[in-house]
VOZADO-741276 format. One line per 3 residues: number of its first residue (from 0); their letters; for each residue x, y, z negated of C-alpha. Coordinates in nm, 4 decimals, always signed. Last residue first. Example, Ala and Ser with C-alpha at 12.3 -4.5 7.8 and 13.67 -1.06 7.14 Angstrom:
<sites>
1> sa> +1.3670,-0.1060,-0.7140 ~ +1.2300,-0.4500,-0.7800
</sites>
This chain:
<sites>
49> aee> -2.6184,-2.0478,+9.0103 ~ -2.5700,-2.3800,+8.8422 ~ -2.3744,-2.4766,+9.1101
46> evr> -2.1494,-2.1642,+9.1250 ~ -2.0655,-2.2420,+8.7104 ~ -1.9806,-2.5705,+8.7795
43> vle> -1.7678,-2.5005,+9.0849 ~ -1.6015,-2.2243,+8.8467 ~ -1.5270,-2.4664,+8.5474
40> kli> -1.3885,-2.7228,+8.7823 ~ -1.1404,-2.4755,+8.9317 ~ -1.0116,-2.3582,+8.5815
37> vly> -0.9556,-2.7291,+8.4945 ~ -0.8013,-2.7939,+8.7751 ~ -0.5785,-2.4895,+8.7356
34> qqt> -0.4791,-2.6169,+8.3997 ~ -0.3649,-2.9262,+8.5408 ~ -0.1764,-2.7964,+8.7973
31> lae> +0.0070,-2.5342,+8.5687 ~ +0.1063,-2.8468,+8.3411 ~ +0.2190,-3.0575,+8.5965
28> lsq> +0.4172,-2.7748,+8.7164 ~ +0.5800,-2.7570,+8.3677 ~ +0.5134,-2.4115,+8.1640
25> prg> +0.7373,-2.1322,+8.0647 ~ +0.6387,-1.9810,+7.7036 ~ +0.3769,-1.7108,+7.5841
22> sqr> +0.0922,-1.9657,+7.6397 ~ -0.0981,-1.6424,+7.6264 ~ +0.0729,-1.5353,+7.9329
19> lwq> +0.0278,-1.8724,+8.1414 ~ -0.3675,-1.8580,+8.0392 ~ -0.3998,-1.5211,+8.1754
16> ilq> -0.1834,-1.5938,+8.5055 ~ -0.4299,-1.9356,+8.5426 ~ -0.7351,-1.6847,+8.5253
13> elg> -0.6440,-1.4644,+8.7238 ~ -0.5741,-1.7411,+8.9855 ~ -0.9308,-1.8774,+8.9393
10> teg> -0.9857,-1.8611,+9.2787 ~ -1.3280,-1.6895,+9.3317 ~ -1.5070,-1.7762,+9.6544
7> irv> -1.3893,-1.8688,+9.9686 ~ -1.6956,-2.0227,+10.1701 ~ -1.7135,-2.2486,+10.4145
4> nra> -1.9972,-2.3165,+10.6277 ~ -1.8691,-2.1555,+10.9326 ~ -1.5766,-2.3287,+10.9336
1> dm> -1.7597,-2.6779,+11.0063 ~ -1.6522,-2.9392,+10.8360
</sites>
């Protein structure tokens, strides 16, 4: 992969933090990872549509 083609877009960390705060309780690493993947998939889908 050519580094000139790599773009860093929205990371989704703000959304993950918001989700974690809304849950109101500690989450497992597995739950955090699953939710983060959901967020990233949505971000990719939105960017592909743009």
